[in-house]
KEMI-231878 format. One line per 5 residues: their letters; for each residue x, y, z of C-alpha. Coordinates in steps of 0.25 Angstrom, whole numbers, plus 5000, padded with zeros to 4 digits. Example, Ala and Ser with C-alpha at 12.3 -4.5 7.8 and 13.67 -1.06 7.14 Angstrom:
AS	5049:4982:5031  5055:4996:5029
***
This chain:
MAKGL	5216:5248:5651  5217:5256:5639  5211:5268:5645  5224:5268:5655  5234:5265:5644
FGALK	5230:5276:5635  5229:5284:5649  5244:5282:5651  5247:5287:5637  5243:5301:5641
GIDAF	5256:5302:5649  5265:5303:5637  5256:5315:5630  5265:5324:5625  5255:5332:5620
GKTME	5249:5337:5634  5236:5346:5632  5230:5357:5641  5218:5362:5643  5212:5372:5635
DVKVK	5209:5381:5649  5224:5382:5652  5228:5386:5637  5233:5400:5638  5231:5407:5624
TRTGA	5238:5420:5619  5240:5431:5611  5255:5426:5608  5253:5412:5607  5244:5416:5598
FLTLL	5253:5425:5589  5262:5413:5589  5254:5403:5585  5250:5413:5571  5265:5414:5571
SAAII	5268:5400:5572  5258:5396:5561  5264:5406:5550  5278:5401:5554  5272:5386:5552
ISITT	5265:5390:5538  5276:5399:5532  5288:5389:5536  5279:5376:5532  5276:5383:5519
MEFFD	5290:5385:5516  5293:5371:5519  5283:5366:5510  5288:5375:5499  5302:5368:5502
FRRVN	5296:5356:5500  5292:5357:5486  5303:5364:5483  5314:5355:5474  5327:5357:5476
IDTSI	5340:5350:5470  5350:5344:5476  5363:5343:5470  5373:5330:5472  5384:5325:5466
VVDRS	5388:5311:5461  5400:5305:5453  5396:5305:5439  5395:5290:5435  5389:5292:5420
RGEKL	5396:5285:5410  5397:5285:5395  5388:5297:5394  5388:5310:5383  5386:5323:5385
TAKLN	5379:5333:5377  5386:5345:5374  5377:5357:5369  5383:5368:5364  5380:5382:5357
VTFPR	5392:5391:5354  5395:5401:5345  5408:5406:5337  5405:5419:5333  5417:5420:5323
VPCYL	5418:5405:5319  5411:5400:5308  5404:5387:5307  5412:5379:5298  5425:5382:5307
LSLDV	5417:5378:5319  5419:5362:5323  5414:5355:5337  5422:5343:5340  5421:5335:5353
MDISG	5433:5328:5359  5432:5320:5372  5442:5311:5380  5437:5298:5375  5442:5300:5360
ETQTD	5429:5303:5355  5430:5315:5345  5418:5323:5338  5423:5331:5327  5416:5342:5321
VSHNI	5402:5339:5329  5390:5343:5320  5380:5333:5325  5370:5342:5334  5377:5353:5331
VKTRL	5373:5365:5324  5383:5378:5319  5376:5390:5315  5383:5402:5308  5384:5414:5313
NDQGL	5386:5429:5305  5395:5440:5311  5384:5444:5320  5382:5430:5326  5368:5427:5319
PVPSS	5365:5414:5312  5368:5414:5297  5354:5414:5291  5351:5401:5282  5364:5395:5287
QSSEL	5368:5382:5293  5381:5376:5298  5380:5365:5288  5379:5374:5277  5391:5370:5269
RNDID	5387:5356:5271  5374:5359:5266  5382:5364:5251  5390:5351:5253  5379:5343:5252
RLNEA	5373:5352:5242  5384:5350:5233  5387:5334:5235  5373:5332:5229  5378:5339:5217
RQNGY	5390:5330:5215  5390:5317:5209  5389:5305:5216  5403:5299:5213  5410:5311:5219
CGSCY	5422:5307:5227  5429:5322:5232  5443:5320:5237  5447:5321:5251  5461:5328:5247
GGLEP	5470:5319:5254  5462:5319:5269  5457:5306:5274  5445:5302:5266  5431:5297:5271
SSGCC	5426:5283:5272  5419:5287:5257  5432:5292:5252  5428:5305:5246  5426:5319:5252
NTCEE	5416:5325:5244  5415:5338:5253  5424:5349:5259  5420:5345:5272  5423:5331:5269
VRQAY	5437:5334:5264  5439:5344:5276  5436:5331:5285  5447:5322:5277  5456:5333:5280
VNRGW	5453:5333:5295  5454:5318:5295  5468:5318:5290  5473:5328:5299  5473:5340:5290
SFSTP	5469:5354:5289  5459:5357:5278  5463:5370:5274  5462:5372:5261  5447:5369:5256
DSVEQ	5448:5377:5243  5457:5366:5236  5446:5355:5240  5435:5353:5230  5425:5351:5239
CVNEG	5427:5363:5247  5427:5370:5233  5416:5365:5226  5408:5366:5240  5413:5383:5243
WSEKL	5420:5379:5254  5428:5390:5257  5418:5401:5252  5408:5396:5264  5419:5396:5274
KDQAH	5423:5411:5269  5408:5415:5270  5407:5408:5284  5421:5414:5290  5413:5428:5297
EGCNI	5403:5418:5303  5401:5413:5318  5396:5399:5321  5387:5395:5332  5387:5379:5336
AGRVR	5377:5372:5345  5372:5360:5348  5375:5346:5355  5387:5338:5355  5386:5324:5363
VNKVV	5402:5321:5369  5406:5311:5380  5405:5312:5394  5420:5313:5395  5431:5324:5394
GNIHL	5430:5330:5379  5430:5343:5374  5421:5351:5364  5429:5359:5351  5423:5371:5345
SPGRS	5435:5374:5336  5438:5375:5321  5439:5365:5312  5439:5349:5314  5446:5340:5325
FRSNA	5453:5328:5323  5463:5320:5331  5476:5314:5327  5486:5311:5336  5483:5323:5343
QMYDL	5471:5332:5345  5472:5344:5332  5462:5351:5325  5459:5355:5310  5460:5370:5311
VPYLR	5454:5374:5300  5461:5386:5291  5451:5397:5293  5455:5398:5307  5467:5405:5306
EDGNR	5474:5418:5309  5470:5423:5294  5463:5435:5302  5449:5429:5302  5439:5432:5313
HDFSH	5438:5417:5318  5439:5416:5333  5433:5406:5343  5425:5417:5352  5411:5410:5356
TIHEL	5399:5411:5362  5395:5397:5372  5380:5399:5371  5377:5385:5378  5386:5374:5381
AFEGD	5381:5362:5390  5383:5348:5392  5369:5339:5393  5365:5325:5397  5358:5314:5389
DEYDI	5346:5318:5397  5345:5333:5393  5340:5328:5379  5327:5324:5386  5320:5336:5384
SKAEI	5312:5334:5399  5326:5331:5405  5332:5343:5398  5321:5352:5405  5324:5345:5419
GRGMK	5338:5349:5417  5336:5362:5413  5326:5365:5425  5335:5361:5435  5346:5367:5429
QRMGI	5339:5382:5429  5334:5378:5443  5348:5376:5449  5353:5386:5440  5363:5379:5433
QENPL	5356:5381:5418  5366:5389:5411  5379:5381:5408  5393:5389:5410  5398:5392:5397
DGSQL	5384:5396:5391  5385:5410:5388  5400:5411:5386  5407:5420:5376  5422:5419:5373
RTSKQ	5429:5428:5363  5441:5429:5357  5447:5436:5345  5459:5426:5342  5457:5415:5331
QYMFQ	5466:5404:5339  5458:5405:5352  5453:5392:5360  5442:5392:5371  5443:5380:5379
YFLKV	5432:5378:5390  5434:5368:5400  5420:5359:5405  5418:5352:5416  5405:5344:5414
VSTQF	5396:5340:5426  5385:5330:5425  5372:5334:5430  5360:5326:5435  5346:5332:5439
RTLDG	5336:5324:5447  5323:5328:5447  5311:5324:5459  5305:5316:5446  5318:5308:5446
KIVNT	5322:5312:5431  5335:5313:5429  5344:5324:5420  5358:5321:5417  5365:5333:5412
HQYSA	5379:5340:5411  5385:5353:5418  5398:5359:5416  5408:5370:5421  5416:5377:5412
THFER	5429:5385:5411  5437:5390:5399  5450:5394:5393  5455:5401:5381  5467:5401:5373
DLSKG	5474:5409:5363  5478:5398:5354  5490:5408:5348  5497:5408:5359  5506:5396:5361
SENSG	5510:5399:5374  5510:5411:5384  5517:5418:5394  5513:5424:5406  5523:5431:5415
SVHVS	5530:5419:5421  5519:5409:5415  5519:5402:5402  5510:5395:5395  5509:5387:5386
HTISG	5498:5379:5378  5504:5365:5373  5491:5361:5367  5486:5368:5353  5473:5372:5352
IPGAF	5463:5377:5343  5453:5389:5343  5439:5385:5347  5431:5382:5359  5434:5370:5367
FNFEI	5425:5366:5378  5432:5353:5386  5423:5346:5393  5426:5336:5406  5416:5328:5412
SPILV	5414:5329:5429  5415:5315:5437  5401:5321:5446  5387:5321:5444  5379:5334:5448
VHTET	5365:5328:5453  5354:5339:5454  5342:5333:5461  5329:5337:5464  5324:5336:5478
RQSFA	5312:5339:5487  5307:5338:5502  5300:5327:5506  5288:5329:5512  5291:5320:5523
HFLTS	5303:5332:5526  5292:5342:5523  5280:5337:5535  5293:5334:5543  5297:5350:5542
TCAIV	5283:5355:5542  5280:5348:5558  5295:5353:5562  5289:5368:5558  5276:5366:5564
GGVLT	5280:5360:5577  5293:5370:5577  5285:5382:5576  5273:5378:5587  5285:5374:5596
VASII	5293:5387:5596  5279:5394:5596  5275:5387:5607  5287:5389:5614  5288:5404:5610
DSVLF	5274:5405:5616  5277:5399:5630  5288:5409:5632  5278:5422:5629  5267:5415:5637
ATSRR	5277:5412:5649  5284:5425:5648  5271:5433:5646  5267:5425:5660  5280:5429:5669
LKKGG	5278:5444:5664  5264:5444:5668  5267:5439:5681  5279:5447:5684  5270:5459:5681
GGVSV	5260:5453:5690  5269:5452:5702  5275:5466:5701  5262:5474:5699  5256:5467:5712
TAVSP	5269:5470:5719  5268:5485:5715  5255:5488:5720  5255:5481:5733  5260:5493:5742
AYGNG	5248:5499:5739  5239:5491:5746  5250:5489:5757  5241:5497:5768  5229:5490:5764
KLM	5223:5477:5768  5221:5467:5758  5209:5457:5757
***
């Protein structure tokens, strides 16, 4: 019974066998066999390398993050603005204002050749003030000269008097008439630094909302409208102060990049994708005018990197355009076009950033082993099938040619035996 059952299964055998005696082996078949083996090995090797290769897939989703902060990393050189004149301010649409940011910010004084001034830091004035305060008696209480007094009620330094003026909304234009400034030698120090430049570098934390970063003279303040206290040392008096600048680096970083390992992963993926350079890195803008404004408009896009081992690194990219304006021209006429600047401006470099609502996700991917195995089987089967078809066609064609050639030869020679007898 069992033998009959298994015997019946022979009828569905899809791999019929031929006897060794009826197989015909040819040189053409041998050549096709070697060629097929070479093709299979080559394509399978390429498929294996493709299987091991790590690819990056990019997708775009809606950015659902809320309440986050950005870290703006900057390194900008102003060759014709002394450090005492330069102020870093941050404002955003939420109403938060950071005035004269100094935390995590380093100002380096530069000489005429653009080299750092030896043994000099941006806090030199402050160090002199501290030494002067130590020499004063404990009961000393300086006058604020009508400015808005601090909580202590005293203005013991020239800087405190200046800040009191700013808080009151006044311009601090006469430091020589202030006792504290005279004792500290404020005017002399400013004159000594008048020919210097300044490099400002560091990181500043900003809210992830629409805002701007100002590198401008003096301290900013708000009243009914946005205004600035322009220090009196930047006027049309023939000095060489202007806001020509070089942006060595300007980037927006995420909190993940404070982790050294994640920061390294982010830099590596950016380099692989060719996006490691920021749009404004290395930019140089020049002007010979003192009353000149540089504006940059940045669109910040949240970016996320996902690695094969499951690590996630959040960072940011941005696109940038810029606009320049001569503040000494209130309006401009160009043919039939009249341009009027209704918003007053101040000289400086202004980085206005806007947050994009999308999140760009870059994910590392690799082919599955099942895909590699399926591709390999397809390669082997496909190459052998095509080679078998070619071999069959060539073999059949060869046999037809041989048969056709044999018939012609017999017909041609038969007349020679026409008068003879065939045995």
